C-alpha positions as CSV (number, residue, x, y, z in Angstrom):
1,M,4.0,34.3,118.3
2,N,7.3,35.7,117.4
3,S,7.6,38.0,120.7
4,P,10.4,36.8,122.7
5,F,7.9,37.0,125.6
6,A,5.3,35.5,123.3
7,T,2.4,33.8,125.5
8,Q,-0.3,31.7,124.3
9,V,-3.1,30.4,126.6
10,V,-5.0,27.1,125.9
11,G,-7.9,25.5,127.7
12,G,-9.6,22.6,126.7
13,S,-12.1,21.5,129.5
14,D,-15.5,22.0,130.8
15,V,-13.9,22.6,134.1
16,P,-14.3,25.8,135.7
17,V,-11.0,27.8,135.5
18,A,-10.6,28.3,138.9
19,A,-10.2,24.2,139.4
20,R,-7.8,23.6,136.6
21,P,-4.2,23.7,137.3
22,T,-2.2,26.0,135.2
23,V,0.9,24.4,133.5
24,S,3.5,26.3,131.5
25,I,5.4,24.8,128.6
26,V,8.6,26.7,127.6
27,D,9.9,25.8,124.4
28,D,11.2,27.4,121.0
29,D,10.0,24.9,118.8
30,P,6.3,26.0,117.9
31,H,5.2,22.3,116.9
32,I,6.6,20.9,120.1
33,R,4.7,23.6,122.4
34,A,1.6,23.3,120.5
35,M,1.5,19.6,120.7
36,V,2.3,19.5,124.1
37,A,-0.2,22.3,125.1
38,E,-3.2,20.5,123.2
39,E,-2.1,17.5,125.3
40,L,-2.4,19.4,128.5
41,A,-5.5,21.5,127.5
42,D,-7.2,17.7,126.6
43,S,-5.7,16.8,130.4
44,G,-7.7,19.5,131.9
45,C,-5.0,22.1,132.1
46,E,-4.6,26.1,131.9
47,V,-1.8,26.2,129.4
48,V,0.6,28.8,129.2
49,A,2.8,28.3,126.4
50,L,6.1,30.2,126.1
51,T,8.9,30.3,124.0
52,N,11.9,31.3,126.1
53,G,13.2,31.2,129.8
54,Q,12.8,34.9,130.3
55,G,9.0,34.8,129.4
56,L,9.1,31.9,132.2
57,A,10.6,34.0,134.6
58,T,8.4,36.8,134.3
59,K,5.1,34.3,134.2
60,L,6.5,32.6,137.6
61,A,6.9,36.3,139.2
62,E,3.5,36.8,138.3
63,G,2.3,33.9,140.1
64,G,-0.4,31.4,139.1
65,I,1.7,28.8,137.7
66,D,1.5,25.1,139.0
67,L,3.8,23.4,137.0
68,V,6.5,23.8,134.2
69,F,7.9,22.0,131.1
70,L,11.0,23.4,130.0
71,D,13.3,22.5,127.0
72,V,17.1,22.3,127.7
73,Q,17.9,24.1,124.5
74,M,16.5,27.2,123.5
75,P,18.2,30.2,121.4
76,D,18.1,32.4,124.4
77,C,19.0,30.4,127.1
78,D,20.0,26.7,128.4
79,G,16.7,25.3,130.2
80,I,19.1,24.0,133.2
81,E,20.5,27.1,133.7
82,C,17.0,29.0,133.7
83,L,16.2,26.5,136.3
84,R,19.1,27.1,138.6
85,D,18.4,30.9,138.1
86,L,14.8,30.3,139.0
87,R,16.0,28.1,142.0
88,S,18.2,30.3,143.4
89,R,15.6,33.2,143.4
90,G,13.5,30.7,145.7
91,C,11.1,29.3,142.9
92,T,9.5,26.3,144.2
93,V,7.1,25.3,141.1
94,P,7.8,21.7,140.1
95,V,9.6,22.0,137.1
96,V,10.3,19.3,134.2
97,I,13.1,19.5,132.3
98,F,12.5,17.6,128.5
99,T,15.0,17.4,126.0
100,S,15.9,15.4,122.8
101,L,19.2,14.7,124.5
102,N,19.6,11.4,126.2
103,D,22.9,12.6,127.9
104,P,23.4,11.2,131.3
105,E,25.5,14.4,132.2
106,R,23.0,16.9,131.4
107,R,20.2,14.8,133.6
108,R,22.6,14.9,136.4
109,Q,22.8,18.7,135.7
110,A,19.3,19.3,135.6
111,Q,18.7,16.9,139.1
112,E,21.3,19.4,140.8
113,A,19.8,22.7,139.6
114,G,16.6,21.5,141.2
115,A,14.5,19.5,138.1
116,D,11.5,17.5,139.4
117,D,11.7,15.2,136.2
118,Y,13.9,14.8,133.4
119,V,11.7,13.6,130.4
120,L,13.3,12.8,126.8
121,K,11.4,14.8,124.2
122,H,9.9,11.3,122.5
123,E,8.7,10.0,125.6
124,L,7.2,13.1,127.1
125,L,3.7,12.5,126.0
126,D,3.8,9.0,127.1
127,R,4.9,10.1,130.6
128,L,2.2,13.1,130.7
129,A,-0.3,11.8,132.9
130,D,2.0,10.0,135.5
131,L,3.9,13.4,135.3
132,L,0.6,15.7,136.1
133,E,-0.5,13.4,138.8
134,R,2.7,13.0,140.6
135,L,3.7,16.6,140.3
136,L,0.7,19.0,140.6
137,P,-0.6,20.1,143.7
138,R,-4.2,18.4,144.8
139,R,-7.1,20.7,144.4
140,S,-10.2,20.7,146.2
141,E,-13.5,20.4,143.9
142,N,-14.0,24.2,144.6
143,G,-10.4,24.8,142.9
144,H,-8.7,25.5,146.3
145,L,-5.5,23.7,147.2
């Protein structure tokens, strides 16, 4: 997964694909991506794991993403700038900014850019169920919103 547009789709549920929400995890660190992707899959999500903001913009343009977890610090872009760009183009998909930086100024910038939440990386897995419950659109049993 070394391509700048590297994508990995992970699904870990017996629920039909149409009934599962699709969540994107965007982080340049393969260990973080894999760890969060596994937890999301175990929570019943289809997962699109991406390495950068450019890949995210492409996937969002294709449609079908219900929620995004976006890292702040990546080699090709700043996650907050990426979010600002997405929002300026009309993207309304919920986005959770996650980072290892406990910086009030960055938190403020993320909120101003349109983040739905700002989570420290070491807290992400503990907060995952709450974030999914709060930010994913409700789906009926047949998979439709």
